[in-house]
Structure formats: structure tokens, C-alpha cells
MDAnalysis code that builds the backbone (N, CA, C; Angstrom):
import MDAnalysis as mda
import numpy as np

u = mda.Universe.empty(267, n_residues=89, atom_resindex=np.repeat(np.arange(89), 3), trajectory=True)
u.add_TopologyAttr("name", ["N", "CA", "C"] * 89)
u.add_TopologyAttr("resid", np.arange(1, 90))
u.add_TopologyAttr("resname", ["MET", "VAL", "VAL", "ILE", "ARG", "LEU", "SER", "ARG", "GLY", "GLY", "ALA", "LYS", "ALA", "ARG", "PRO", "PHE", "TYR", "ASN", "ILE", "VAL", "ALA", "ALA", "ASP", "LYS", "ARG", "CYS", "ARG", "ARG", "ASP", "GLY", "ARG", "PHE", "ILE", "GLU", "ARG", "ILE", "GLY", "PHE", "TYR", "ASN", "PRO", "GLY", "ALA", "ALA", "GLU", "GLY", "GLU", "GLU", "GLY", "LEU", "ARG", "LEU", "SER", "LEU", "ASP", "ARG", "LEU", "ASN", "TYR", "TRP", "LYS", "SER", "VAL", "GLY", "ALA", "GLN", "THR", "THR", "ALA", "THR", "VAL", "ASP", "ARG", "LEU", "VAL", "ARG", "GLN", "HIS", "ALA", "LYS", "LEU", "ALA", "THR", "THR", "PRO", "ALA", "ALA", "ALA", "ALA"])
u.atoms.positions = np.array([
    [91.440, 103.282, 127.651],
    [90.584, 104.219, 126.867],
    [91.307, 104.475, 125.497],
    [90.575, 104.568, 124.500],
    [90.972, 104.870, 123.075],
    [91.068, 106.351, 122.979],
    [92.066, 106.876, 122.415],
    [92.342, 108.302, 121.992],
    [92.599, 108.441, 120.517],
    [92.199, 109.437, 119.918],
    [92.554, 109.719, 118.556],
    [93.555, 110.876, 118.600],
    [94.715, 110.507, 118.170],
    [95.792, 111.481, 118.286],
    [96.793, 111.400, 117.157],
    [97.811, 112.338, 117.053],
    [98.796, 112.335, 116.051],
    [99.951, 111.392, 116.369],
    [100.518, 110.790, 115.504],
    [101.727, 109.852, 115.496],
    [102.675, 110.355, 114.610],
    [103.836, 110.809, 115.071],
    [104.856, 111.532, 114.293],
    [105.661, 110.473, 113.478],
    [105.965, 110.848, 112.250],
    [106.896, 110.156, 111.396],
    [107.683, 111.138, 110.547],
    [108.327, 110.701, 109.526],
    [109.048, 111.581, 108.736],
    [110.565, 111.689, 109.223],
    [111.277, 112.667, 108.659],
    [112.648, 112.885, 109.047],
    [112.808, 113.993, 109.954],
    [114.086, 114.252, 110.287],
    [114.387, 115.423, 111.211],
    [114.024, 116.614, 110.428],
    [113.280, 117.639, 111.168],
    [112.934, 118.855, 110.549],
    [111.962, 118.695, 109.375],
    [111.399, 117.501, 109.143],
    [110.393, 117.346, 108.063],
    [109.347, 116.409, 108.626],
    [108.434, 116.932, 109.544],
    [107.476, 116.036, 110.132],
    [106.444, 115.586, 109.250],
    [105.847, 114.464, 109.464],
    [104.641, 113.903, 108.991],
    [103.811, 113.203, 109.931],
    [102.645, 113.361, 110.014],
    [101.794, 112.909, 111.173],
    [100.691, 112.048, 110.629],
    [100.610, 110.877, 111.253],
    [99.479, 110.002, 111.003],
    [98.371, 110.273, 112.044],
    [97.118, 110.279, 111.689],
    [96.081, 110.470, 112.703],
    [95.551, 109.024, 112.933],
    [95.700, 108.691, 114.217],
    [95.609, 107.240, 114.606],
    [94.594, 107.137, 115.706],
    [93.822, 106.026, 115.869],
    [93.148, 105.659, 117.023],
    [94.096, 104.648, 117.805],
    [94.369, 104.994, 119.067],
    [95.304, 104.240, 119.795],
    [94.817, 104.065, 121.270],
    [95.399, 103.017, 121.923],
    [95.158, 102.895, 123.363],
    [95.988, 103.989, 124.018],
    [95.325, 104.624, 125.026],
    [96.024, 105.773, 125.678],
    [97.286, 105.430, 126.407],
    [97.553, 104.145, 126.652],
    [98.720, 103.754, 127.352],
    [99.895, 103.470, 126.524],
    [99.679, 103.374, 125.276],
    [100.698, 103.211, 124.192],
    [101.433, 104.531, 123.925],
    [102.738, 104.398, 123.595],
    [103.577, 105.506, 123.243],
    [103.051, 106.382, 122.146],
    [103.371, 107.524, 121.992],
    [102.954, 108.385, 120.901],
    [103.171, 107.736, 119.518],
    [104.368, 107.241, 119.251],
    [104.597, 106.656, 117.997],
    [104.537, 105.165, 118.005],
    [103.962, 104.551, 118.982],
    [104.002, 103.110, 119.203],
    [102.789, 102.496, 118.473],
    [102.355, 101.406, 119.061],
    [101.364, 100.627, 118.446],
    [99.955, 101.331, 118.462],
    [99.266, 101.142, 117.338],
    [97.827, 101.873, 117.236],
    [96.896, 100.877, 116.762],
    [95.648, 101.198, 116.923],
    [94.576, 100.233, 116.455],
    [94.200, 100.450, 115.006],
    [94.026, 101.780, 114.617],
    [93.636, 102.033, 113.199],
    [94.180, 103.440, 112.786],
    [94.535, 103.514, 111.658],
    [95.110, 104.724, 110.969],
    [93.802, 105.379, 110.354],
    [93.570, 106.585, 110.745],
    [92.351, 107.385, 110.289],
    [92.598, 108.350, 109.130],
    [93.844, 108.821, 109.151],
    [94.180, 109.829, 108.184],
    [95.735, 110.246, 108.319],
    [96.047, 111.410, 107.712],
    [97.322, 111.880, 107.808],
    [97.276, 113.484, 107.773],
    [98.398, 114.001, 108.313],
    [98.539, 115.410, 108.225],
    [99.993, 115.725, 107.874],
    [100.224, 116.475, 106.781],
    [101.519, 116.832, 106.392],
    [101.642, 118.342, 106.441],
    [102.304, 118.919, 107.604],
    [102.477, 120.344, 107.558],
    [103.335, 121.059, 106.619],
    [104.232, 120.278, 106.054],
    [105.145, 120.820, 105.038],
    [104.687, 120.546, 103.648],
    [103.484, 120.263, 103.460],
    [103.024, 119.973, 102.060],
    [103.204, 121.101, 101.128],
    [103.701, 120.979, 99.973],
    [103.926, 122.074, 99.001],
    [102.606, 122.472, 98.436],
    [102.605, 123.570, 97.714],
    [101.366, 124.056, 97.055],
    [100.945, 122.922, 96.012],
    [99.626, 122.665, 96.056],
    [99.134, 121.544, 95.131],
    [99.181, 120.104, 95.764],
    [99.926, 119.868, 96.761],
    [99.975, 118.516, 97.411],
    [98.892, 118.470, 98.494],
    [98.446, 117.277, 98.769],
    [97.376, 117.117, 99.760],
    [98.116, 117.101, 101.077],
    [97.694, 118.032, 102.034],
    [98.292, 118.223, 103.292],
    [97.554, 117.611, 104.369],
    [96.313, 117.234, 104.100],
    [95.365, 116.731, 105.205],
    [94.382, 115.735, 104.559],
    [94.279, 114.560, 105.021],
    [93.293, 113.488, 104.635],
    [92.761, 112.903, 105.906],
    [91.371, 112.851, 105.925],
    [90.813, 112.397, 107.135],
    [89.581, 111.521, 106.742],
    [89.431, 110.430, 107.288],
    [88.322, 109.537, 107.129],
    [87.227, 109.824, 108.220],
    [86.261, 110.701, 107.900],
    [85.394, 111.199, 108.811],
    [84.466, 110.125, 109.334],
    [84.013, 109.126, 108.483],
    [83.221, 108.014, 108.918],
    [83.845, 107.203, 109.970],
    [85.176, 106.933, 109.910],
    [85.997, 106.110, 110.945],
    [86.129, 107.114, 112.058],
    [86.254, 108.226, 111.987],
    [86.482, 109.235, 113.161],
    [85.202, 109.289, 113.952],
    [84.014, 109.386, 113.257],
    [82.718, 109.367, 113.885],
    [82.450, 108.018, 114.618],
    [82.916, 106.881, 113.976],
    [82.656, 105.605, 114.564],
    [83.416, 105.591, 116.018],
    [84.673, 106.025, 115.953],
    [85.462, 105.856, 117.148],
    [84.954, 106.864, 118.213],
    [84.511, 107.941, 117.804],
    [83.935, 108.939, 118.878],
    [82.620, 108.208, 119.304],
    [81.882, 107.629, 118.539],
    [80.480, 106.989, 118.982],
    [80.818, 105.877, 120.010],
    [81.923, 105.281, 120.011],
    [82.183, 104.153, 120.946],
    [83.093, 104.675, 122.100],
    [83.177, 105.955, 122.265],
    [83.923, 106.627, 123.321],
    [85.256, 107.011, 123.256],
    [85.880, 107.154, 122.098],
    [87.234, 107.582, 122.002],
    [87.260, 109.128, 122.092],
    [88.295, 109.549, 122.729],
    [88.533, 110.987, 122.991],
    [89.520, 111.471, 121.914],
    [89.378, 112.661, 121.560],
    [90.235, 113.374, 120.609],
    [91.136, 114.400, 121.298],
    [92.313, 114.502, 120.807],
    [93.269, 115.584, 121.416],
    [92.813, 116.972, 120.795],
    [93.345, 117.910, 121.423],
    [93.017, 119.369, 120.958],
    [93.515, 119.616, 119.485],
    [94.610, 118.998, 119.235],
    [95.200, 119.218, 117.843],
    [94.357, 118.532, 116.777],
    [93.944, 117.261, 117.056],
    [93.014, 116.588, 116.262],
    [91.732, 117.355, 116.022],
    [91.218, 117.912, 117.112],
    [89.960, 118.647, 116.902],
    [90.155, 119.795, 115.957],
    [91.284, 120.515, 116.129],
    [91.589, 121.611, 115.271],
    [91.741, 121.214, 113.823],
    [92.372, 120.090, 113.647],
    [92.456, 119.511, 112.223],
    [91.103, 119.111, 111.618],
    [90.208, 118.493, 112.525],
    [88.877, 118.107, 112.017],
    [88.131, 119.390, 111.619],
    [88.276, 120.465, 112.368],
    [87.546, 121.793, 111.968],
    [88.174, 122.307, 110.696],
    [89.512, 122.140, 110.547],
    [90.059, 122.621, 109.362],
    [89.647, 121.737, 108.175],
    [89.641, 120.563, 108.225],
    [89.117, 119.649, 107.268],
    [87.681, 120.013, 106.813],
    [86.851, 120.233, 107.790],
    [85.432, 120.598, 107.461],
    [85.349, 121.936, 106.713],
    [86.173, 122.835, 107.195],
    [86.270, 124.222, 106.498],
    [86.745, 124.114, 105.069],
    [87.741, 123.315, 104.719],
    [88.305, 123.057, 103.456],
    [87.230, 122.319, 102.588],
    [86.448, 121.514, 103.236],
    [85.341, 120.662, 102.412],
    [84.269, 121.513, 102.030],
    [84.043, 122.675, 102.780],
    [82.803, 123.545, 102.382],
    [83.136, 124.725, 101.545],
    [84.451, 124.894, 101.269],
    [84.762, 126.090, 100.442],
    [84.406, 125.763, 98.984],
    [84.131, 126.828, 98.268],
    [83.675, 126.668, 96.854],
    [84.818, 126.212, 96.035],
    [86.132, 126.713, 96.304],
    [87.309, 126.384, 95.527],
    [87.597, 124.872, 95.591],
    [87.259, 124.249, 96.779],
    [87.483, 122.783, 96.964],
    [86.435, 122.010, 96.013],
    [85.300, 122.582, 95.813],
    [84.336, 121.832, 94.902],
    [84.780, 121.870, 93.450],
    [85.413, 122.834, 93.109],
    [85.878, 123.044, 91.619],
    [86.949, 122.106, 91.204],
])
């Protein structure tokens, strides 16, 4: 089964996560099928902290991929950021 989950990168105490579509049997930071986006929890003000390709996410979900709870939360956060008036300006 394919899952959409976070893959950790970055340095010690400075995490950086790639949002990837991967086989469930592969390790968290191991081989993946496709990189869908990224999440940087330590992004400074003005830096991009979350980027997500919604068309690829929807494709993977349409072919049966499952998302983790954290990825679901990030997708909702991304949708909320996209609909705010400040983001449009």
C-alpha cells in the first residue's frame, strides 16, 4: 500500500520534512515514489514553511493512497492559508 507521509531531513534540532508518497513497507526516511511537497517547522518570518502540490496529492489519494494524521493536518493548514485574504495580497 502507498502512504503519504513525512520524511525527516535537516540537522539535529533543526528538522525539515519532505511530504512523500512511499510504499508502507519502506523506512520513514528511506526510498519513496514521489516528493509531493515540504514542511519546514522552523521557517523564519517571511520564509515559506509549507509547500504542497495538491494535484499530485489528489492523484495519489484517487489511486488508493492513505495519508497520515500529520499530513491531513498540514493539508488543512495549507487550505486555510490559501483562502486567507492576506495570502492573496
